[in-house]
C-alpha positions as CSV (number, residue, x, y, z in Angstrom):
1,X,8.7,18.5,-6.8
2,X,6.2,20.5,-4.9
3,X,5.8,17.6,-2.5
4,X,9.4,17.9,-1.4
5,X,9.4,21.8,-1.1
6,X,6.6,21.4,1.4
7,X,8.7,19.0,3.7
8,X,8.6,19.6,7.3
9,X,11.5,20.8,9.5
10,X,12.1,17.3,10.8
11,X,12.8,16.1,7.1
12,X,15.1,18.8,6.4
13,X,17.1,18.4,9.3
14,X,17.5,14.8,8.3
15,X,19.0,15.3,4.9
16,X,22.7,15.7,5.5
17,X,24.1,15.6,1.9
18,X,22.8,16.9,-1.4
19,X,25.1,15.7,-4.2
20,X,25.2,17.1,-7.8
21,X,26.6,14.6,-10.1
22,X,27.7,16.4,-13.2
23,X,28.2,13.8,-16.0
24,X,31.7,12.5,-16.6
25,X,33.0,14.1,-13.3
26,X,33.5,10.9,-11.2
27,X,30.1,11.1,-9.7
28,X,29.6,7.5,-10.1
29,X,33.0,6.7,-8.0
30,X,31.7,9.2,-5.4
31,X,28.3,7.5,-5.4
32,X,30.0,4.1,-4.5
33,X,31.6,5.8,-1.6
34,X,28.4,7.4,-0.3
35,X,27.0,4.1,-0.2
36,X,29.8,2.8,1.9
37,X,29.6,5.8,4.3
38,X,25.6,5.5,4.4
39,X,23.6,2.3,3.8
40,X,21.9,2.3,0.3
41,X,18.4,2.7,1.8
42,X,19.6,6.1,3.1
43,X,20.5,7.2,0.0
44,X,17.9,8.7,-2.9
45,X,19.2,8.6,-6.4
46,X,17.6,11.3,-8.7
47,X,18.5,10.6,-12.5
48,X,16.8,11.3,-15.7
49,X,14.2,9.0,-17.2
50,X,12.2,6.5,-15.9
51,X,14.2,6.7,-12.5
52,X,13.2,10.4,-12.2
53,X,9.5,9.3,-12.6
54,X,9.7,7.0,-9.6
55,X,11.6,9.4,-7.5
56,X,8.4,10.8,-5.7
57,X,7.3,7.2,-4.7
58,X,10.8,6.4,-3.5
59,X,11.0,9.4,-1.3
60,X,7.6,8.7,0.2
61,X,8.5,5.1,0.9
62,X,11.8,5.7,2.5
63,X,11.4,9.4,3.8
64,X,12.4,8.6,7.1
65,X,15.4,7.0,6.3
66,X,16.8,9.1,3.5
67,X,20.0,11.2,4.5
68,X,21.7,11.7,1.0
69,X,20.4,12.8,-2.3
70,X,22.8,12.3,-5.4
71,X,22.2,12.4,-9.1
72,X,21.9,14.5,-12.3
73,X,20.0,17.8,-11.1
74,X,20.7,21.3,-10.9
75,X,22.0,22.7,-7.6
76,X,18.8,24.6,-6.8
77,X,16.5,21.6,-6.9
78,X,16.5,20.9,-3.4
79,X,17.4,24.3,-2.2
80,X,14.4,23.9,0.4
81,X,16.7,21.4,2.3
82,X,18.5,24.4,3.9
83,X,20.5,22.2,6.3
84,X,21.9,19.9,3.8
85,X,25.6,19.9,2.7
86,X,25.7,20.8,-1.0
87,X,28.7,18.9,-2.6
88,X,29.7,19.0,-6.4
89,X,32.8,17.7,-8.5
90,X,33.9,19.4,-11.3
91,X,36.5,18.8,-13.9
92,X,38.6,20.3,-16.5
93,X,35.9,21.6,-19.0
94,X,37.7,20.5,-22.3
95,X,38.4,17.1,-20.6
96,X,35.0,16.6,-19.3
97,X,33.4,17.5,-22.9
98,X,35.7,14.9,-24.8
99,X,35.0,12.3,-22.3
100,X,31.2,13.1,-22.5
101,X,31.6,12.9,-26.3
102,X,33.3,9.5,-26.7
103,X,30.9,8.0,-23.9
104,X,28.0,9.1,-26.1
105,X,29.8,7.8,-29.2
106,X,30.0,4.4,-27.9
107,X,26.8,4.1,-26.0
108,X,23.9,2.2,-27.7
109,X,20.9,4.3,-28.3
110,X,18.4,1.7,-26.8
111,X,20.6,1.7,-23.6
112,X,20.4,5.2,-23.0
113,X,16.9,5.9,-24.2
114,X,17.7,9.7,-24.4
115,X,16.4,12.0,-27.2
116,X,19.3,14.2,-27.7
117,X,21.8,11.1,-27.5
118,X,19.5,9.6,-30.3
119,X,20.2,12.8,-32.5
120,X,23.8,12.7,-31.7
121,X,24.0,9.1,-32.8
122,X,21.7,9.2,-35.9
123,X,23.6,12.2,-37.2
124,X,27.1,11.1,-36.4
125,X,28.0,14.4,-34.9
126,X,31.8,15.6,-34.9
127,X,33.3,16.7,-31.7
128,X,32.8,20.6,-32.9
129,X,29.0,19.8,-33.7
130,X,28.6,18.0,-30.4
131,X,30.5,21.0,-28.6
132,X,28.4,23.4,-30.3
133,X,24.8,21.9,-28.9
134,X,23.4,24.7,-26.5
135,X,22.7,22.0,-23.9
136,X,26.5,21.0,-24.0
137,X,28.1,24.4,-23.9
138,X,29.2,25.7,-20.6
139,X,27.8,22.4,-19.2
140,X,29.0,22.3,-15.4
141,X,27.6,26.0,-15.2
142,X,24.2,24.9,-16.0
143,X,24.2,22.3,-13.2
144,X,25.4,25.3,-10.9
145,X,22.3,26.9,-11.4
146,X,24.0,30.4,-11.0
147,X,25.2,29.4,-7.5
148,X,28.8,30.5,-6.7
149,X,31.5,28.1,-5.4
150,X,31.3,29.7,-2.0
151,X,27.6,28.6,-2.0
152,X,28.6,24.8,-1.8
153,X,29.6,23.2,1.3
154,X,32.5,21.3,-0.8
155,X,33.8,21.5,-4.4
156,X,35.8,18.5,-5.3
157,X,38.2,18.5,-8.4
158,X,38.2,15.3,-10.2
159,X,41.9,16.0,-11.1
160,X,42.7,15.7,-7.5
161,X,40.0,13.1,-6.4
162,X,42.3,11.3,-4.1
163,X,43.3,14.5,-2.1
164,X,39.9,15.8,-2.1
165,X,37.8,12.9,-1.1
166,X,40.4,12.4,1.9
167,X,40.0,16.2,2.9
168,X,36.0,15.7,2.6
169,X,36.5,12.5,4.6
170,X,37.9,14.5,7.4
171,X,35.6,17.4,7.4
172,X,32.8,14.9,7.7
173,X,34.3,12.6,10.1
174,X,33.5,9.6,7.9
175,X,34.8,6.0,8.6
176,X,37.1,4.5,6.3
177,X,35.9,3.6,2.8
178,X,37.5,1.8,-0.7
179,X,37.9,4.1,-3.6
180,X,36.5,2.2,-6.6
181,X,36.8,3.9,-9.8
182,X,33.9,3.0,-11.8
183,X,32.2,3.9,-15.2
184,X,35.3,4.0,-17.2
185,X,34.8,5.5,-20.9
186,X,33.8,2.5,-23.2
187,X,35.4,3.7,-26.2
188,X,37.9,1.5,-27.6
189,X,41.5,3.0,-27.5
190,X,40.0,6.0,-25.5
191,X,43.4,7.4,-24.4
192,X,44.9,7.3,-28.0
193,X,41.5,9.3,-29.2
194,X,42.0,11.6,-26.5
195,X,45.4,12.4,-27.3
196,X,44.8,12.9,-30.8
197,X,42.1,15.4,-30.1
198,X,44.1,17.3,-27.6
199,X,46.9,17.8,-30.0
200,X,44.6,19.5,-32.6
201,X,45.1,23.1,-31.7
202,X,41.9,24.2,-33.9
203,X,39.4,21.8,-32.2
204,X,40.8,22.8,-28.7
205,X,40.5,26.5,-29.7
206,X,37.1,26.1,-30.6
207,X,36.0,24.1,-27.5
208,X,37.6,26.8,-25.5
209,X,35.6,29.4,-27.1
210,X,32.4,27.7,-26.7
211,X,33.0,27.0,-23.0
212,X,34.6,30.0,-21.7
213,X,32.3,30.5,-19.0
214,X,33.0,26.8,-17.6
215,X,36.8,27.5,-18.0
216,X,36.4,30.6,-16.0
217,X,34.3,28.5,-13.1
218,X,36.9,26.0,-13.2
219,X,40.0,28.3,-12.8
220,X,38.1,30.1,-9.7
221,X,37.5,26.4,-8.4
222,X,41.2,25.9,-8.4
223,X,41.8,29.1,-6.9
224,X,39.3,28.5,-4.1
225,X,40.6,24.9,-3.7
226,X,44.1,26.3,-3.1
227,X,43.0,28.6,-0.2
228,X,41.0,25.5,1.3
229,X,43.9,23.3,0.9
230,X,46.0,25.8,3.0
231,X,43.3,26.0,5.7
232,X,43.1,22.2,5.8
233,X,47.0,22.0,6.0
234,X,47.2,24.2,8.8
235,X,44.3,22.0,10.5
236,X,46.2,18.7,9.7
237,X,49.4,20.1,11.1
238,X,47.7,20.8,14.7
239,X,46.0,17.6,14.7
240,X,47.9,14.4,15.9
241,X,45.2,12.3,14.9
242,X,45.4,13.6,11.4
243,X,49.0,13.2,11.1
244,X,48.5,9.4,12.4
245,X,45.8,8.9,9.6
246,X,48.3,10.5,6.9
247,X,51.2,8.2,8.1
248,X,49.0,5.2,7.7
249,X,47.9,6.3,4.4
250,X,51.6,6.6,3.4
251,X,52.3,3.1,4.5
252,X,49.5,1.9,2.6
253,X,50.6,3.5,-0.5
254,X,54.3,2.2,-0.1
255,X,52.9,-1.2,0.4
256,X,50.6,-0.8,-3.0
257,X,53.8,0.4,-4.8
258,X,55.9,-2.4,-3.6
259,X,53.2,-4.9,-4.7
260,X,53.3,-3.4,-8.2
261,X,56.8,-3.7,-8.5
262,X,56.9,-7.3,-7.5
263,X,54.2,-7.8,-10.1
264,X,56.3,-6.2,-12.8
265,X,59.3,-8.2,-12.0
266,X,57.3,-11.5,-12.1
267,X,56.1,-10.5,-15.5
């Protein structure tokens, strides 16, 4: 958007976070957290379709309040906001692709109003056919826009969401929030379907071949995460406040597990 690229320094300093939501990587759950940390009117959602057509009007209407931009867009889109912290969540590429496939498989065409999704449904694409679509191959890398992991303020890994969101909370000094897992896959018996595919070596081998760059990216993200976690743990060990927070979290976890045990006994 050219209008945004000409924003003055005041607006640039105001935008605190640019959050890239790669589909099927806990982006909706992260949005719910952002809405708790920031007021909803301070968050600009940038998603395809009719929502994207209205975004410029939304920006103009709330430009004095917006602190967060979150949605399905490439990492370079808001590069003119040089002061913003860029955050992205990624996921194991094979699991992300399969989640994407079954999500599309069970989403009505009229609800999504997406040309490629319509083609997918009308042609009843198989998993391999879906994975072979050029727009689906190395899907996360497309959202990265050739940026490196080091170019982001924070790269979260969905498989470690609880740990990573707690770490991000510390870095940004956020107040407490509730983690609400939303947007679960609508496919009936999703876990059973997933297990069936994951045990099919020919399908997994083909998906791996088609997404070799995404797999390299994910592996690098895990290595980068280990280094980051090491530094974070050193910081935590030297901070009495963080130790207290971790102790409180452990107590809450214990209470939750105790409650679950009581429920199971009653059942």
